[in-house]
Kinemage of the C-alpha trace (Angstrom):
@kinemage 1
@onewidth
@group {chain A} dominant
@subgroup {mainchain}
@vectorlist {calphas} color= white
{ca met a 1} P -95.313 -150.970 -14.969
{ca arg a 2} L -97.779 -148.827 -13.026
{ca glu a 3} L -100.664 -151.200 -13.774
{ca arg a 4} L -98.508 -154.050 -12.610
{ca arg a 5} L -97.930 -152.365 -9.266
{ca leu a 6} L -101.638 -151.696 -8.831
{ca ile a 7} L -102.229 -155.448 -8.818
{ca tyr a 8} L -100.490 -155.656 -5.426
{ca val a 9} L -102.756 -153.043 -3.814
{ca pro a 10} L -105.604 -155.472 -2.955
{ca phe a 11} L -103.010 -157.997 -1.794
{ca trp a 12} L -101.390 -155.670 0.740
{ca ala a 13} L -104.740 -154.128 1.708
{ca thr a 14} L -106.007 -157.588 2.651
{ca tyr a 15} L -102.942 -158.236 4.811
{ca val a 16} L -103.333 -154.875 6.533
{ca phe a 17} L -107.005 -155.593 7.202
{ca leu a 18} L -106.216 -159.037 8.655
{ca tyr a 19} L -103.173 -158.261 10.770
{ca thr a 20} L -103.758 -154.702 12.036
{ca pro a 21} L -106.104 -155.875 14.856
{ca ile a 22} L -103.560 -158.517 15.848
{ca ile a 23} L -100.741 -155.970 15.967
{ca val a 24} L -102.881 -153.601 18.052
{ca leu a 25} L -103.716 -156.439 20.461
{ca val a 26} L -100.044 -157.344 20.896
{ca val a 27} L -99.027 -153.716 21.463
{ca met a 28} L -101.807 -153.125 24.007
{ca ser a 29} L -100.736 -156.226 25.943
{ca phe a 30} L -97.630 -154.225 26.961
{ca asn a 31} L -99.719 -151.268 28.122
{ca ala a 32} L -98.774 -149.950 31.564
{ca gly a 33} L -102.290 -148.693 32.219
{ca lys a 34} L -105.506 -150.586 32.836
{ca ser a 35} L -107.334 -149.155 29.849
{ca pro a 36} L -107.423 -151.503 26.849
{ca tyr a 37} L -107.830 -148.542 24.490
{ca val a 38} L -105.358 -145.879 25.715
{ca phe a 39} L -101.654 -146.700 25.616
{ca glu a 40} L -99.890 -145.267 28.692
{ca gly a 41} L -96.416 -146.764 28.341
{ca leu a 42} L -94.573 -150.059 28.126
{ca ser a 43} L -94.886 -152.624 30.893
{ca leu a 44} L -94.762 -156.398 31.400
{ca lys a 45} L -96.894 -156.413 34.533
{ca trp a 46} L -99.935 -157.946 32.846
{ca tyr a 47} L -97.899 -160.992 31.882
{ca gly a 48} L -96.960 -161.331 35.546
{ca glu a 49} L -100.631 -161.079 36.508
{ca leu a 50} L -101.384 -164.140 34.402
{ca ala a 51} L -99.151 -166.328 36.559
{ca thr a 52} L -101.094 -165.430 39.712
{ca asp a 53} L -104.581 -166.003 38.254
{ca asp a 54} L -105.834 -169.437 39.355
{ca thr a 55} L -108.683 -169.463 36.831
{ca ile a 56} L -106.355 -168.863 33.895
{ca arg a 57} L -103.801 -171.349 35.215
{ca asn a 58} L -106.413 -174.091 35.604
{ca gly a 59} L -107.786 -173.318 32.147
{ca leu a 60} L -104.291 -173.561 30.685
{ca ile a 61} L -103.701 -176.928 32.372
{ca asn a 62} L -107.014 -178.246 31.046
{ca thr a 63} L -106.194 -176.967 27.554
{ca leu a 64} L -102.775 -178.636 27.549
{ca ile a 65} L -104.282 -181.930 28.746
{ca val a 66} L -106.884 -181.793 25.980
{ca ala a 67} L -104.416 -180.697 23.294
{ca val a 68} L -101.839 -183.376 24.128
{ca gly a 69} L -104.438 -186.129 24.461
{ca ala a 70} L -106.232 -185.154 21.259
{ca thr a 71} L -102.930 -184.846 19.394
{ca val a 72} L -101.823 -188.348 20.373
{ca leu a 73} L -105.144 -189.930 19.386
{ca ser a 74} L -105.446 -187.842 16.211
{ca thr a 75} L -101.927 -188.722 15.116
{ca val a 76} L -102.400 -192.470 15.583
{ca leu a 77} L -105.887 -192.659 14.082
{ca gly a 78} L -105.175 -190.117 11.335
{ca thr a 79} L -102.042 -191.965 10.219
{ca leu a 80} L -103.875 -195.285 10.078
{ca leu a 81} L -106.752 -193.615 8.234
{ca ala a 82} L -104.378 -192.125 5.663
{ca val a 83} L -102.623 -195.453 5.074
{ca gly a 84} L -105.966 -197.219 4.731
{ca met a 85} L -107.329 -194.673 2.247
{ca ala a 86} L -104.146 -194.538 0.176
{ca arg a 87} L -103.128 -198.197 0.102
{ca his a 88} L -106.157 -200.351 0.875
{ca thr a 89} L -109.254 -198.420 -0.210
{ca arg a 90} L -110.090 -196.979 -3.617
{ca ser a 91} L -113.363 -195.233 -2.903
{ca arg a 92} L -114.009 -191.538 -3.331
{ca leu a 93} L -116.998 -191.803 -1.013
{ca leu a 94} L -114.898 -193.226 1.824
{ca asp a 95} L -112.213 -190.629 1.138
{ca ala a 96} L -114.792 -187.866 1.456
{ca leu a 97} L -116.254 -189.333 4.646
{ca gly a 98} L -112.803 -189.665 6.178
{ca leu a 99} L -111.969 -186.019 5.591
{ca leu a 100} L -115.482 -184.648 6.206
{ca pro a 101} L -114.897 -183.571 9.853
{ca ala a 102} L -112.192 -181.186 8.647
{ca val a 103} L -114.613 -179.205 6.455
{ca leu a 104} L -117.831 -179.391 8.474
{ca pro a 105} L -118.756 -176.248 10.446
{ca asp a 106} L -117.621 -176.459 14.062
{ca leu a 107} L -121.161 -175.791 15.248
{ca val a 108} L -122.497 -178.809 13.359
{ca val a 109} L -119.776 -181.064 14.764
{ca ala a 110} L -120.318 -179.707 18.278
{ca ile a 111} L -124.083 -180.243 18.278
{ca gly a 112} L -123.715 -183.700 16.731
{ca leu a 113} L -121.200 -184.768 19.373
{ca leu a 114} L -123.327 -183.352 22.181
{ca val a 115} L -126.335 -185.318 20.948
{ca phe a 116} L -124.181 -188.448 20.666
{ca tyr a 117} L -122.835 -188.042 24.208
{ca ala a 118} L -126.387 -187.610 25.507
{ca ala a 119} L -127.553 -190.697 23.599
{ca val a 120} L -124.826 -192.914 25.075
{ca lys a 121} L -125.194 -191.199 28.483
{ca met a 122} L -121.568 -190.097 28.626
{ca thr a 123} L -120.711 -187.527 31.258
{ca leu a 124} L -118.990 -184.376 30.058
{ca gly a 125} L -115.435 -183.551 31.063
{ca leu a 126} L -111.949 -183.312 29.666
{ca his a 127} L -112.307 -186.818 28.210
{ca ser a 128} L -115.305 -185.736 26.130
{ca val a 129} L -113.405 -182.706 24.796
{ca ile a 130} L -110.405 -184.893 23.922
{ca leu a 131} L -112.618 -187.264 21.947
{ca ala a 132} L -114.353 -184.335 20.251
{ca his a 133} L -111.075 -182.744 19.188
{ca thr a 134} L -109.844 -186.112 17.971
{ca val a 135} L -112.761 -186.274 15.531
{ca phe a 136} L -111.601 -183.284 13.485
{ca gly a 137} L -107.920 -183.582 14.387
{ca met a 138} L -107.476 -186.999 12.814
{ca ala a 139} L -108.991 -185.705 9.560
{ca phe a 140} L -106.314 -182.999 9.332
{ca val a 141} L -103.573 -185.496 10.196
{ca ala a 142} L -104.908 -187.894 7.566
{ca ala a 143} L -104.871 -185.155 4.927
{ca val a 144} L -101.237 -184.244 5.646
{ca val a 145} L -100.007 -187.836 5.895
{ca arg a 146} L -101.855 -188.860 2.758
{ca thr a 147} L -100.090 -186.113 0.830
{ca arg a 148} L -96.818 -187.702 1.864
{ca leu a 149} L -98.093 -191.156 0.914
{ca thr a 150} L -99.105 -189.934 -2.531
{ca his a 151} L -95.509 -188.925 -3.309
{ca ala a 152} L -93.797 -191.800 -1.469
{ca asp a 153} L -91.916 -194.478 -3.395
{ca thr a 154} L -93.569 -197.871 -2.865
{ca ser a 155} L -90.623 -199.883 -4.220
{ca leu a 156} L -89.065 -200.282 -0.762
{ca glu a 157} L -92.302 -201.647 0.660
{ca glu a 158} L -92.642 -204.061 -2.239
{ca ala a 159} L -89.043 -205.192 -1.791
{ca ser a 160} L -89.631 -205.715 1.923
{ca arg a 161} L -92.652 -207.911 1.259
{ca asp a 162} L -90.797 -209.833 -1.466
{ca leu a 163} L -88.041 -210.626 1.054
{ca gly a 164} L -90.574 -212.198 3.399
{ca ala a 165} L -91.283 -209.375 5.848
{ca ser a 166} L -94.737 -209.351 7.392
{ca pro a 167} L -97.110 -206.428 6.692
{ca leu a 168} L -96.634 -205.203 10.273
{ca ala a 169} L -92.824 -205.320 9.991
{ca thr a 170} L -92.952 -203.517 6.648
{ca phe a 171} L -95.160 -200.817 8.098
{ca ala a 172} L -92.982 -200.358 11.199
{ca arg a 173} L -89.593 -200.410 9.453
{ca ile a 174} L -90.323 -198.935 6.020
{ca thr a 175} L -93.630 -197.079 5.839
{ca leu a 176} L -93.559 -195.369 9.232
{ca pro a 177} L -90.044 -193.858 8.898
{ca thr a 178} L -90.951 -192.639 5.417
{ca leu a 179} L -94.054 -190.916 6.760
{ca ala a 180} L -92.339 -189.479 9.858
{ca pro a 181} L -92.052 -185.842 8.612
{ca gly a 182} L -95.689 -185.846 7.483
{ca ile a 183} L -96.859 -187.430 10.730
{ca ala a 184} L -94.966 -184.834 12.769
{ca ala a 185} L -96.409 -181.979 10.687
{ca gly a 186} L -99.926 -183.376 11.082
{ca ala a 187} L -99.440 -183.772 14.834
{ca leu a 188} L -98.307 -180.150 15.188
{ca leu a 189} L -101.301 -179.001 13.163
{ca ala a 190} L -103.690 -181.047 15.324
{ca phe a 191} L -102.084 -179.632 18.482
{ca thr a 192} L -102.451 -175.987 17.488
{ca leu a 193} L -106.035 -176.514 16.283
{ca ser a 194} L -106.956 -178.127 19.599
{ca leu a 195} L -105.137 -175.451 21.578
{ca asp a 196} L -107.236 -172.599 20.138
{ca glu a 197} L -110.537 -174.387 19.541
{ca phe a 198} L -113.563 -172.878 21.286
{ca val a 199} L -116.920 -173.854 19.767
{ca ile a 200} L -116.661 -177.640 20.090
{ca ala a 201} L -115.067 -177.385 23.541
{ca phe a 202} L -117.838 -175.022 24.676
{ca phe a 203} L -120.478 -177.632 23.842
{ca thr a 204} L -118.645 -180.728 25.086
{ca ala a 205} L -116.776 -179.528 28.203
{ca ala a 206} L -118.039 -179.740 31.771
{ca pro a 207} L -118.791 -176.401 33.476
{ca thr a 208} L -116.254 -177.219 36.181
{ca glu a 209} L -113.438 -178.004 33.723
{ca pro a 210} L -113.307 -175.172 31.166
{ca thr a 211} L -110.504 -174.942 28.634
{ca leu a 212} L -108.518 -171.748 28.203
{ca pro a 213} L -110.552 -170.405 25.223
{ca ile a 214} L -113.708 -170.814 27.323
{ca val a 215} L -112.053 -168.973 30.210
{ca ile a 216} L -111.074 -166.158 27.859
{ca tyr a 217} L -114.633 -165.954 26.531
{ca ser a 218} L -116.045 -165.693 30.056
{ca met a 219} L -113.586 -162.879 30.829
{ca val a 220} L -114.248 -160.961 27.601
{ca arg a 221} L -117.983 -160.795 28.348
{ca phe a 222} L -117.195 -158.320 31.138
{ca gly a 223} L -114.839 -156.258 29.000
{ca val a 224} L -111.413 -156.544 27.400
{ca thr a 225} L -108.488 -155.943 29.765
{ca pro a 226} L -104.715 -155.802 29.165
{ca glu a 227} L -104.514 -159.142 30.981
{ca ile a 228} L -106.662 -160.738 28.266
{ca asn a 229} L -104.505 -159.070 25.615
{ca ala a 230} L -101.389 -160.562 27.212
{ca leu a 231} L -102.955 -164.013 27.297
{ca ala a 232} L -104.080 -163.716 23.670
{ca thr a 233} L -100.575 -162.609 22.674
{ca ile a 234} L -99.051 -165.711 24.259
{ca leu a 235} L -101.554 -167.947 22.465
{ca leu a 236} L -100.814 -166.182 19.172
{ca ala a 237} L -97.087 -166.682 19.645
{ca val a 238} L -97.528 -170.384 20.379
{ca ser a 239} L -99.922 -170.886 17.466
{ca phe a 240} L -97.721 -169.052 14.959
{ca thr a 241} L -94.649 -170.969 16.090
{ca val a 242} L -96.332 -174.351 15.798
{ca ile a 243} L -97.838 -173.526 12.400
{ca ile a 244} L -94.497 -172.315 11.021
{ca val a 245} L -92.771 -175.489 12.231
{ca ala a 246} L -95.541 -177.621 10.695
{ca gln a 247} L -95.236 -175.779 7.370
{ca arg a 248} L -91.478 -176.258 7.290
{ca met a 249} L -91.875 -179.956 8.031
{ca thr a 250} L -94.459 -180.214 5.263
{ca arg a 251} L -92.026 -178.578 2.830
{ca leu a 252} L -89.356 -180.975 4.000
{ca thr a 253} L -91.735 -183.843 3.273
{ca glu a 254} L -92.396 -182.550 -0.249
{ca ser a 255} L -88.709 -181.938 -0.987
{ca val a 256} L -87.719 -185.413 0.204
{ca ser a 257} L -90.413 -186.995 -1.939
């Protein structure tokens, strides 16, 4: 029995190592004092300071524009990619290429996109960041949607085609509703990945239109403040919420299948 309990020691030690800094950050975001290292009492004033900071507000607006735009494009393209790989293509090479952006290092993707933008003489801005986030976002959407397709019953689609429905009508009325939970889960995953992404945005954004992670990086270079802790806490809360919702929708997809 004792040996059995010892097995859980590395498990809990890993969780403590991972989440202790996050807990400290959240607690220090409610610090009444200006010091990021000495807790002087509870206060919400740093959350109020965020609302009056124009730089943070503009960065948040840019981040939301990028995240929403990239999520829409990633969801559409990722769903079509998943359907194509699962129903119309039987090639492991194409499968690997379709999902490659999800596993490539962010630095490699960022440099490759920057070189591509320079080659086609595309100006940098929010549009370039949206396209960049779409590249890896659609791979994650495709992976989630394809999991749903793998477990989906194809008899309804076959019956629809046998009754004379066109491929487009079958996709719109049968396939798409079946994939809806997986598509929603993939969209939420793409949104939260775009919301927090820094490396690719740093390489592909214009200096005059920074996203929120870039704004945070520029602030951290001059020292961590409770205001940054408050902003990071809000981002953590949003990210955790979206991820939990996506996981529950993924479980719903698996249980329905």
